[in-house]
N, C-alpha and C positions, 0 to 999 in steps of 0.2 A: 260579805265575803263570797267570792265565786270559786268553787272547787271544780276543776276540770275533771272530766270523765265521770262525773257523778250527778250533775244538775239534771233533774227530771226533764226539763224542757229541752235540754241538749240531747238527751238520750232518745227521745221519740223519733226524730228523723233518722237516726242511725238504726233504731229498732225496726222502722218500716222497711228499710233496705234489707236488713237481715231476715226479717219475716218473709219477705217476698222471695228471697233466695232459698228459703225452706219450703216454698210453695204455699204459704199461708195466704188466704184471702183477707187482706186488710184495707181494701179500697175505701170502704165505708168509714173506717177509723181514720184513715188519712184525710178524708173529706171533712170530718168533724174537727180534726186538728187544724187544718188549714182555715176553716170557717171561723175558728176562734182566734185566729191571728198567729198560729204557730207556723214556724218555718219548716218547709219540707226539704231544705238544703242541709245535708249533714255537715258540710263544711262550716256554714254560718251558724246553724242551730238556733235555739232560742226563739224569740218572738219577732214578729214584724213590728213596725213602728207604732201601730195603733192598738196593739194588744195590751190588756191589763195584766201585768206580770204575776201578781199573786193568784189571780183566777187561772191564768195559763199554767202555772206550776201545779195547781190542784188538779186541773184537767190532765196534765201530763202524767201525774201519778196514777190516775184512774185508767188512762189509755194503755200505759205500760202493763198493767195487770190484765187488761182485756186482751192485749196482743199475746201475752203469755198463755192465755186460755184458748187461743185459736189453735186448732189441730194442724200440725205440719203434714205435708204430703206423704212423708215416709217416717216410720218410727226408726229409732236408733238403738242398737243393742245396748243394754244397760249393765251387762256383766262381761268380764273378760273372756269367758268361755265362748260366748256368742260372737264376740269380736274376733277371737282367734279362728273361729270357723269360717270367717270371711277371707282368710289368708292362707289358702292351700299351698302357695308356692314358696313359703319360707323354707330355706334349706336346713339340713341338720347342722348343729353347731360345728364350727371349725376348731379342731384341736390346736391349742397353742400353749407353749411353755410360759409359765408366769414370768420367768426372768427375761423373756424375750420382748415383753411389752413395756417395760419401765421407761426406756428411752423414748418410745413412741407415745406413751401416755404423757410424759414430760413435754414432748413436742406439741401434743394436743392442747394442753393447758396454756403453754406459751403462745401457740398459734392462735388460740381463741382470744387471748388477751391482746396480742398485737393486731389481729384483724379487727377487733372491736375498736381499739384505739385509733386505727387508721380511718375508720368511718365516723368516729365520734364528733369531730368538729362540724361536720356538714349534715348531721341528722336534722331532718325537716327542711333542708334546702333541696329544691328540685334539680333535675338533671341539668337544665340550662344554667342555673346558678352555679353549680359545682364546676362546670366547664369554664364559665366566665372567671371564677376565682382562680382556677388553675392557670388559665391563659394569662391573667393579669399578673400572676406571680412567677411566670416562666416555668410552670411545672406541668404543662400539658404535653403529652399524655401523662396520666398519673403514674408515678413510679416511686414516690416517697411520701412520708407523712406530710400533712398540710402545714403551711406557714402563713403568718400574717406579715412577714417581712416583704416590703415592696408592694403591698396591696393598696391600690388607690382608694381614697376615702369614699368616692362615689360607689365603687363596687362593694366595699364593706358595708355601706349604708343600704344598698339594694339587697344584699344577701348576708344578713348578720349571722355570725356563728351561733351554733347552739350555745345558749347563754350559760349553761352549766359546764361547758367544756372549752370555752374560748382561751383559757389560760393554760391548763395543764395537759392538753392533748395536741398542741401545736409543736412542731419539731423542735423549736427553739426553747421549749419549756418542759419537755417530757422528762420526768424523774420518777420512774415507776409507773405501774398501771393505775390510773385514777379510778375512783369509785364509779360503778356503772351497774345497772340492773342486769345486764347480760353476764356479769360475773357474780353478782350477788346470789342469783338462783343456783348456779352450780355449786357455789360454796355452801349455801344453806342445805342443799340436797346431800352433799357429802356428809354434813353433820347428821342429817336424818339417818343416813345409812349407817353411820358409825354408832348411833345410839339405839335406833329401832331395828337395825339389821336388814337383811335382804328381803325379808317378808314384811316390810313396812306397808302401811295402809294409807288410804287417802286421809283418814283422820290424823295420822301422824304428820302428814304434810300440812294440814290445816293448823294443827297445834304448833308446829314450827313457825309458820307464818305469824301467828298471833303472839308467840313468845319472842321472836327475834327479828322479824321483818318490819321495819318502820312503814306505817301506812302511807306516808308521804312519798315513799320510794316504790310504790306500786302504781301501775298505770292500766288503763283500759280494762280488760277482763279481770285482771288480778285485783284492781281496786274495787270493782263491783263484787267479786267473790269475797273479798275481805269485808266489805260492808255487810254482805249477806251473812257471813259467819258471826259478825258482831250483833246482827239482828236476830240471831237464834236459829238460822237455817242449818240443817245438817250439811256436812261436807259433800255428800252425794247429791244435794239439792242446789248448792250455791251457784253452780254454773248456769242454772236455768231460770233464775229469778231476775227479771228486769235487767238482763245482761245482753245488750246489743253487740258486744264485742267478742262473743263466744267462738267466732271462727277467725279471730285475728291472730297475730303472730306470737302472743305472749307465752303460750305453752311450748312452742317450738324452741324458744331460747332457753328453756329451763332444763332440758333433758340430756345434755351431752354426757354427764357423769354416769348415767345409766348404761350408755354404750361402753364407756371406758371400763366399767367394772364387769362387763360381760363381753370380753373380746371374742368376736366370732360367733356369739350366741345371739342372733338377731331377735329371735322370738322372746327371749327373756328380757332383752333390752327394751323391746316394744311393750312388753307387759308392764314393766316398771314405769315407763314413760306414760302409758295409759293411766296407771294408778295415780300418778301425780297430776296429769293434765285434766282429768275429769273433775277436779276441784273447780276449774274455772272455764272449761271449754267443752265444745261439742263438735260433732261431725268433722269438718276439715281442720278445725283447731286441734282435735284429738289426733287425727291422722298425721298432721304436721309434726306433732310432738313425737309420735312413734317413729316417723321417718328420720327425724334428726337423731334420735337415739340409735337407730339402725345405721345411719351414716357413720356415727362415731364408733360404734361397735366394729363395723367393717374396716374403718380407717386404720385401726391399730394392728390389723392382721393381713390386709389385702396387699397386693403387689402393685396395683395401679388405681388411678382415680376412676377409670371406667368400671373396674371390678367393684369398687365401692358403690357407685351409682346403681349398678345392676343388682347387687345384693340388697341394698337398702330399699329399692323399689318393691321388693317382695313383701314388705310389711304394710303396704298401703292397699286398701281394698280396691281390687280391679274395677275399673269403670267409674270410680269416684272422680270428682272434680280435681282432687289433689293428684291422683294418678295421672290424669290428663295433663295437668300443669307441669309436673316434673318431667314427664315424657317429652312435652313440647320444649321445655327449657333445655333438656339434654340434647334433643335433636338439633336445636339451634346451635348449641355449643359445638357439636360435632360437624355442623354443616359448613357450607362454603361462603355464607354471608360474612362480610367484614364486621368488626365489632359494632360500629355505629349502626349499620343496617340491622344487625341482629337485635340490638337494644331497641331500635325503632319498632321491630316486630313485637318484642315483649310489651312495649308500651301500647301498641295498637291492640293487642289481645287483652291485656290486663290493666291498662291505664285507668279504667273506670273505677277500679277498686281503691279503697283507702290505702294510703302508703304504708300502713302497718297491717294489712290483711295477710293471711297465711298464703293464699293462692299465688298472688303476684310475687311475693318474696321467695316462695319455694321454687317457682319457675326460674327466678333469677339465680338462686343458689345453684340449682341444677345446671343452668347455663354456664355460670362462672366456673364451676367445678369441671364440667365437661371440656370447656375451652382451655382450662389452665394447663392441661397435660401433667398435672401434679406439681406445677411450679407455684409456690406461695406468692411470689412477686408478680405473677401474671393473674392469678385467680382473684385475690382480694381486691385489687383495683377495679376489676369488672363489677364486683358486687357493690362497690362504693359509687362509681360514676353513674350508675343507672338511676340513682336518686330516689329510691324508696327508703326502706329502713336500713340506712347505710351502716350503722354500727352493728346492728343485729345480723344482717346478712354477711357483713364482713367478718363478724365473730364466728359464725357457723362455717363459712368457707375456710377461714383461718384454722379453725379447730380440725377440720377434716384433713386439710393439707399438712398441718402440723403433725397429725397422727400418722400420716403416710410417710413423712420425711424423718420423723424423730427429731428431737431437739438439736442433735448434732448436724442435721441436714437443713436446718432453717437459716436464712441469711442473718448473720450477726448484726447487720445494720438495723434490722427491725427488732431483734430480740434483746440486744444489749441495753437499749434505753429503758426497758422494763425494770432493770436493776433487780430482777428475781423477786419482785414483791408486788402485791396487789392491795390497793386501798379498798375499803368496803365500809358500808354503814352497818354491817352485822356485828353484834357484840362478840368479842373474842377472836375475830378473824382479821382485823385491820392490820395491814402490813405483813400478812402471811406470805411465806416464801413459796415460789412456784415449784421449786424442786421438792419441797416438803409435801405439797399438795399431790404431786405425782406419786410419791412413796405412800402416802395415806390412801390414795385411790387404788393402787395395786394391792395394798393390804386387804382390800375388800373383795378381791377376786374370789370366786367359789373355791372351796377346798378341793385340792386335787385328789 
């Protein structure tokens, strides 16, 4: 059996890329791996044709441990106080009445669902494939959910739909929000907050994963962290053990709810996001989670999408790669290049990264938000047609624009097919009503 995101021989080439991004000297390790028949290509992974599989897997396990032991160029703060000290520009909390955010929180839940659903069928399909599908079905430029109606067989064969989503996320078949990890995590975190309270710990997140999150519905860094927890590592260690995906997008998609329960309090939203994200991520993976929570915190109190972007940027360490990426994305969104040229520039700058890395997707999210002008039907398609993590980027953009608009301000054409319910693989949540999620979320706001 081959288990993706976990085979040691597949992890090594990804780890070599990540280690070098951290300034580690791993050239000698890479040479040993290549000499033994290991592939240096993260996309292909595994072994070259003449390698002995069992011996290569044994070597891969050894090399992953060795790479972990190589010192990075810079150390990373291990406690929230030290992280908070890196963020001098976070403004004081914005006062808001609790009854003023219910509609906007409802809009955020609905917008996240619809944005995820919009990008779900074409997850893993590159930009050129998405455009070819849309042109072949008469839907370019993208203004509606995807359809298979009228799709020529040769185009369908060349660009197959996401196999988990080909039925229930196409416009002709949508009947509620289908199961997706981009919704599983906010739901799970809502339960953590309801049971452990606002002072939850990373241990609480780990326990919730092991109790309620099916291992097969975890991916990349989350799958590695899950494995490490089962192997006996502490929650504060799990992100750093044989985990080449520690700066990918997984933590960014988990933290919207921390913003929603801290409307206008960016520092507290970021603290909660960091507490969660450190279970599986480091560096830019952590900053991305904090940024997403700040986006959603700002979205339910701000007056414009530009205000949201400016506020959220304050929770990202100045000078970090993520700070540069979101600034670049926002600048493109506010600039004079047309959509295609701006997306070309995003790909020129970040196209070397894996399609689910934090940096490229954060730049894209910032671009789509900045260019949207607050319009849900403008912003989400931009997040999708770029062709990286289409459902995750669509979900985050949809969440922010939904929070700005409130549920009453979202286009019914995109919200009505959700039928006010979300399917999930989490026990006790399947079919949960979106309006009920909004009420439960607002109930977790701090006491006035």
